[in-house]
C-alpha positions as CSV (number, residue, x, y, z in Angstrom):
1,M,-103.2,-115.1,108.8
2,P,-104.3,-118.0,110.9
3,L,-106.7,-117.5,113.8
4,R,-104.7,-117.8,117.0
5,I,-106.4,-119.6,119.8
6,S,-103.5,-120.3,122.1
7,P,-99.7,-120.3,121.7
8,K,-99.9,-124.0,120.6
9,L,-103.2,-123.9,118.7
10,S,-104.1,-121.9,115.6
11,I,-106.7,-122.5,112.9
12,P,-105.7,-122.0,109.3
13,D,-107.7,-119.5,107.2
14,E,-108.6,-122.3,104.7
15,E,-110.7,-124.0,107.3
16,I,-112.9,-121.0,108.0
17,S,-115.4,-119.9,105.3
18,E,-117.1,-116.5,105.4
19,T,-120.3,-115.4,103.7
20,F,-121.5,-111.8,103.7
21,V,-125.2,-111.2,103.7
22,R,-127.6,-108.3,104.3
23,A,-128.2,-107.6,108.0
24,S,-131.7,-107.4,109.4
25,G,-133.2,-104.6,111.4
26,A,-133.5,-100.9,111.1
27,G,-130.9,-98.9,109.2
28,G,-132.6,-97.5,106.2
29,Q,-131.0,-97.5,102.7
30,H,-127.6,-98.7,104.0
31,V,-128.9,-101.9,105.5
32,Q,-130.9,-102.7,102.4
33,K,-128.0,-102.3,100.0
34,A,-124.9,-103.3,101.8
35,S,-124.0,-106.9,102.8
36,T,-122.4,-106.1,106.2
37,A,-123.5,-109.1,108.2
38,V,-121.1,-112.1,108.2
39,Q,-121.8,-115.8,108.5
40,L,-118.7,-117.7,109.6
41,R,-118.5,-121.4,109.2
42,F,-115.9,-123.7,110.7
43,D,-116.0,-127.5,110.3
44,A,-114.7,-128.5,113.7
45,F,-115.1,-132.3,113.2
46,A,-113.1,-132.3,109.9
47,S,-110.3,-130.1,111.3
48,P,-107.0,-131.9,111.7
49,V,-105.8,-129.2,114.1
50,L,-108.3,-130.0,116.9
51,S,-107.9,-133.0,119.2
52,D,-110.7,-135.4,119.9
53,R,-111.0,-134.0,123.4
54,I,-111.5,-130.4,122.1
55,K,-114.1,-131.7,119.5
56,M,-116.1,-133.4,122.2
57,R,-116.0,-130.4,124.5
58,L,-117.1,-128.2,121.6
59,R,-120.0,-130.4,121.0
60,A,-121.1,-129.9,124.6
61,I,-120.6,-126.1,124.8
62,A,-121.4,-124.9,121.3
63,G,-125.2,-125.5,121.6
64,Q,-127.2,-124.2,118.7
65,R,-124.1,-122.8,117.0
66,M,-123.0,-126.4,116.0
67,T,-124.8,-128.3,113.3
68,D,-125.4,-132.1,113.4
69,S,-122.4,-132.6,111.0
70,G,-120.1,-130.8,113.5
71,E,-119.9,-127.4,111.7
72,I,-119.8,-124.3,113.9
73,V,-121.9,-121.4,112.4
74,I,-121.5,-117.9,113.9
75,F,-123.6,-115.0,112.6
76,A,-122.5,-111.4,113.3
77,Q,-124.5,-108.3,112.4
78,Q,-124.1,-106.0,115.4
79,H,-121.9,-103.4,113.6
80,R,-122.5,-101.2,110.6
81,S,-119.2,-102.2,109.0
82,Q,-118.4,-105.5,107.3
83,L,-114.9,-105.5,108.7
84,R,-116.0,-105.0,112.3
85,N,-118.6,-107.7,112.0
86,R,-116.0,-110.1,110.5
87,E,-113.6,-109.3,113.4
88,D,-116.5,-109.8,115.9
89,A,-117.4,-113.2,114.4
90,L,-113.7,-114.4,114.4
91,E,-113.3,-113.3,118.0
92,R,-116.4,-115.1,119.1
93,L,-115.2,-118.3,117.3
94,A,-111.8,-117.9,119.0
95,E,-113.4,-117.5,122.4
96,L,-115.5,-120.6,121.9
97,L,-112.4,-122.6,120.9
98,R,-110.4,-121.2,123.8
99,E,-113.1,-122.4,126.2
100,A,-113.2,-125.8,124.6
101,A,-109.3,-126.1,124.7
102,A,-109.1,-125.1,128.4
103,P,-108.0,-128.0,130.6
104,P,-110.8,-129.5,132.7
105,P,-111.0,-128.3,136.3
106,P,-109.4,-130.7,138.8
107,V,-111.7,-133.3,140.3
108,R,-112.8,-132.4,143.8
109,R,-111.8,-134.9,146.4
110,K,-114.2,-135.7,149.3
111,T,-113.0,-134.6,152.7
112,R,-114.6,-135.3,156.1
113,P,-115.6,-132.4,158.4
114,T,-113.2,-131.8,161.2
115,K,-114.1,-132.6,164.8
116,G,-114.1,-128.9,165.7
117,S,-116.4,-128.0,162.8
118,Q,-118.8,-130.7,163.8
119,T,-118.8,-129.5,167.4
120,R,-119.4,-125.9,166.3
121,R,-122.3,-127.0,164.1
122,M,-124.0,-128.9,166.8
123,D,-123.5,-126.1,169.3
124,S,-125.1,-123.7,166.8
125,K,-128.0,-126.0,166.2
126,T,-128.6,-126.5,170.0
127,K,-128.5,-122.7,170.6
128,H,-130.9,-122.0,167.7
129,G,-133.3,-124.7,168.9
130,A,-133.2,-123.2,172.5
131,T,-134.0,-119.7,171.1
132,K,-137.0,-121.1,169.1
133,K,-138.2,-122.9,172.2
134,L,-138.2,-119.7,174.2
135,R,-140.4,-118.0,171.6
136,S,-143.3,-120.4,172.3
137,G,-145.9,-119.3,174.8
138,P,-146.6,-121.0,178.1
139,I,-148.4,-124.3,178.0
140,S,-151.9,-124.1,179.4
141,D,-153.7,-127.1,180.8
């Protein structure tokens, strides 16, 4: 079943590789014997599904999770179950791809302050300055 990112974008299972390894940390015999942690790998730059814009955005937001060759590596070991760790890793990959596929925010256009807002600002500054001037003591000669 392909990983659904959006209604128009999904990643085929063949492009995602999973490796199950032993998790670190406390847990006794279970953690020493069972390979419950999952390492998910997705070669974003080799994927024909992703556009160049998404690939460049991924490079910017993935950080340490992306290798120099453009492969995204996600490691999940929070849960005791292999299945839940696998689901967690897939969801984290999907969230990263959703963020990269989101359209960029509209560019902010410069606007000039209105005459009224400039007047209010200057009145406020004048009043504040007058208040501060009243705080000073009398000038002695």
